[in-house]
C-alpha positions in Angstrom: 88.4 -99.0 96.4 86.5 -96.9 93.9 83.1 -98.1 95.2 84.2 -97.3 98.7 85.4 -93.9 97.7 82.0 -93.2 96.1 80.4 -94.2 99.4 82.8 -91.9 101.3 82.2 -88.9 99.1 78.5 -89.5 98.6 79.0 -88.8 94.9 77.4 -90.8 92.1 80.0 -93.0 90.3 78.6 -94.7 87.2 80.2 -96.8 84.5 78.7 -96.6 81.1 77.8 -100.1 80.1 76.4 -98.7 77.0 75.3 -101.9 75.2 72.6 -102.5 77.9 70.9 -99.4 76.5 69.3 -101.1 73.5 65.5 -101.2 73.0 65.8 -104.7 71.3 67.7 -106.1 74.3 64.9 -104.7 76.6 62.3 -106.4 74.3 64.2 -109.7 74.4 64.2 -109.6 78.2 60.5 -108.8 78.2 59.7 -111.7 75.9 61.8 -114.0 78.0 59.4 -113.3 80.9 56.9 -115.6 79.0 59.3 -118.6 79.1 58.9 -119.6 82.8 62.2 -120.6 84.4 65.2 -119.9 82.2 67.8 -122.7 81.9 70.4 -121.4 79.4 71.3 -118.1 77.9 73.9 -118.2 75.1 75.7 -115.4 73.3 77.6 -116.3 70.2 80.1 -113.6 69.1 82.1 -114.0 65.9 83.9 -111.0 64.3 87.2 -110.5 62.5 88.3 -106.9 63.2 91.9 -105.9 62.2 92.5 -103.1 64.8 96.2 -103.0 64.7 97.9 -101.4 67.6 97.8 -102.6 71.2 95.0 -105.2 70.8 97.1 -107.2 68.4 99.8 -107.5 71.0 97.9 -107.8 74.3 97.1 -110.9 76.4 93.5 -112.1 76.4 92.3 -109.6 73.8 88.8 -110.9 73.4 88.1 -111.5 77.1 89.8 -108.4 78.4 88.8 -105.9 75.7 85.3 -107.1 74.5 83.6 -109.8 76.4 82.5 -107.6 79.3 79.7 -106.2 77.1 78.1 -109.6 76.6 78.8 -110.6 80.3 77.1 -107.5 81.5 74.2 -107.9 79.1 73.6 -111.5 80.4 73.4 -110.1 84.0 70.8 -107.7 82.7 68.7 -110.2 80.8 68.7 -112.7 83.7 68.5 -110.2 86.6 71.2 -112.4 88.1 74.8 -112.3 89.1 77.6 -114.9 88.5 78.4 -117.7 90.9 81.2 -119.4 89.1 82.8 -119.8 85.7 84.9 -122.3 83.7 86.6 -120.8 80.7 88.9 -121.9 77.9 90.9 -119.5 75.6 92.5 -120.5 72.4 94.1 -119.0 69.3 93.6 -120.6 65.8 96.7 -120.8 63.6 95.5 -118.1 61.2 94.9 -115.6 64.1 96.6 -112.2 63.7 96.5 -111.6 67.5 99.4 -112.6 69.7 97.1 -113.4 72.6 94.2 -115.8 72.5 91.5 -114.3 70.4 88.8 -117.0 71.0 87.1 -118.2 74.2 84.3 -120.2 75.5 83.0 -119.5 79.1 80.2 -121.2 81.0 78.9 -119.2 84.0 76.7 -120.5 86.7 74.3 -117.7 87.7 72.6 -117.0 91.0 69.2 -118.3 89.8 70.8 -121.6 88.7 70.9 -120.6 85.0 73.9 -121.1 82.8 75.2 -118.3 80.6 77.4 -119.6 77.8 79.6 -117.2 75.9 81.4 -118.3 72.8 83.4 -115.7 71.0 86.1 -115.1 68.4 87.9 -112.0 67.1 89.4 -113.9 64.1 86.3 -115.5 62.4 85.8 -113.9 59.0 82.6 -114.6 57.1 79.0 -114.6 58.3 80.0 -112.4 61.2 77.6 -111.7 64.0 76.5 -108.4 65.4 78.8 -106.6 67.8 76.1 -107.3 70.3 76.4 -111.1 69.6 73.6 -113.5 68.6 71.5 -114.5 71.6 69.3 -117.4 72.6 67.3 -117.5 75.8 66.0 -121.0 76.4 63.4 -121.6 79.1 60.8 -123.9 80.4 58.1 -122.9 77.8 60.2 -121.9 74.8 63.0 -119.8 73.5 63.7 -116.2 72.5 66.2 -115.5 69.7 67.9 -112.1 69.0 70.5 -111.6 66.3 71.8 -108.4 68.0 70.5 -106.1 65.3 66.8 -106.8 64.6 63.7 -107.4 66.6 63.9 -110.5 68.9 61.5 -113.4 68.2 59.9 -115.9 70.5 58.5 -119.4 70.1 56.7 -120.7 73.2 54.3 -123.4 74.2 52.7 -121.0 76.7 51.2 -117.6 76.3 53.7 -115.1 74.9 54.0 -111.6 76.2 51.7 -109.4 74.3 52.5 -106.3 72.3 55.9 -104.6 72.5 57.7 -102.9 75.2 57.0 -99.2 75.4 60.2 -98.7 77.4 62.8 -96.7 75.6 66.2 -96.9 77.3 67.9 -94.7 74.7 70.6 -96.0 72.4 74.0 -97.0 73.8 76.1 -94.0 75.1 73.2 -91.6 74.6 71.0 -93.8 76.7 73.6 -94.2 79.5 74.2 -90.4 79.6 70.5 -89.8 79.9 70.3 -92.3 82.7 73.3 -90.6 84.4 71.7 -87.1 84.2 68.4 -88.5 85.5 70.2 -90.1 88.5 71.9 -86.8 89.3 68.6 -84.9 89.2 66.4 -87.5 91.0 68.8 -89.5 93.2 67.8 -92.7 91.4 70.3 -95.5 91.0 71.3 -95.9 87.3 72.4 -99.1 85.6 76.2 -99.2 85.8 76.3 -97.6 89.3 79.8 -98.5 90.5 78.7 -101.1 93.1 76.5 -102.9 90.6 79.2 -102.8 87.9 81.8 -104.6 89.9 80.2 -108.0 89.2 80.5 -107.5 85.4 84.2 -106.6 85.9 84.6 -109.7 88.1 83.2 -111.9 85.4 86.0 -110.8 83.1 88.7 -111.3 85.8 87.3 -114.7 86.8 87.1 -115.9 83.1 90.7 -115.0 82.6 91.8 -116.6 85.8 89.9 -119.8 84.9 91.4 -119.9 81.4 94.9 -119.3 82.8 94.6 -121.9 85.5 92.4 -124.5 83.8 90.0 -124.7 86.7 86.6 -123.5 87.7 86.7 -120.2 89.6 84.1 -119.1 92.1 83.1 -115.5 92.2 83.0 -115.3 96.0 86.5 -116.7 96.2 87.7 -114.1 93.6 86.0 -111.3 95.4 87.4 -112.2 98.8 90.9 -112.5 97.4 90.6 -109.1 95.6 89.2 -107.6 98.8 92.1 -108.7 100.9 94.6 -107.3 98.3 92.6 -104.1 98.3 92.9 -103.7 102.1 96.7 -104.2 101.8 97.3 -101.6 99.0 94.6 -98.9 99.8 96.6 -95.7 100.8 93.6 -93.5 101.7 92.8 -94.1 105.4 89.2 -92.9 105.1 88.5 -95.2 102.1 90.2 -98.0 104.0 87.8 -97.5 106.9 84.9 -97.8 104.6 86.2 -101.0 103.2 86.8 -102.4 106.6 83.1 -101.6 107.5 81.8 -103.9 104.8 80.3 -107.0 106.3 81.0 -109.0 103.1 82.1 -108.0 99.6 79.0 -109.3 97.8 76.7 -107.9 100.4 78.3 -104.4 100.2 78.2 -104.4 96.4 74.5 -105.4 96.4 73.5 -102.7 98.9 72.1 -99.3 97.8 74.8 -96.7 98.4 73.7 -94.0 100.9 74.5 -90.3 101.1 74.0 -87.2 99.0 75.0 -86.8 95.3 
């Protein structure tokens, strides 16, 4: 509904996926272009934060409150969207969270790659970066990034030369700069509402898979959510926009039209 409302109003609606805005992540993606076809991208996330408050009591704390960052970063690195996911959640006996604080999710992506996320919010000692520790494994080698320092590459082919001159800005400052640039030029920023839906859908699909014990397809989830949206949308103009969409995935991948 929010994406349709943005279409109706012609106004820019952007979500700040701030962890995309990281020069080292951009460099890891650039280096990965030397690998040929990519087979597997993995993100290992191990932290032990004691937040207190609502996170300690909520269901699915890791998947619902944190994992979207790594899910969204994987879409960026691969320039791909999710096709399906199988996910398991679990909670070790020493966990201080009521809900499951650990998860492993395997996503099939649109290019045939697999993105594997393994994470825990109750793993003290040798903790990873909040960005996670990444491995991009391809036909001609691998790129490693620890989430904090410069990524490295080992390849049997010719590695990408030099370093990227692209400066995306750093986290929220970078996303705000992108937002202002989009307002001034009409460009489409990372995190534009239509684009961002697939990152949100990865979270929803992972939770559904973990809860049901089955593989979840993204198109099935999108269509189910779309039907529910048609039933509950109270704004008749927004509803008409939704009804005009030929398909959910097609509408989300299209460039929104109209003034900003």
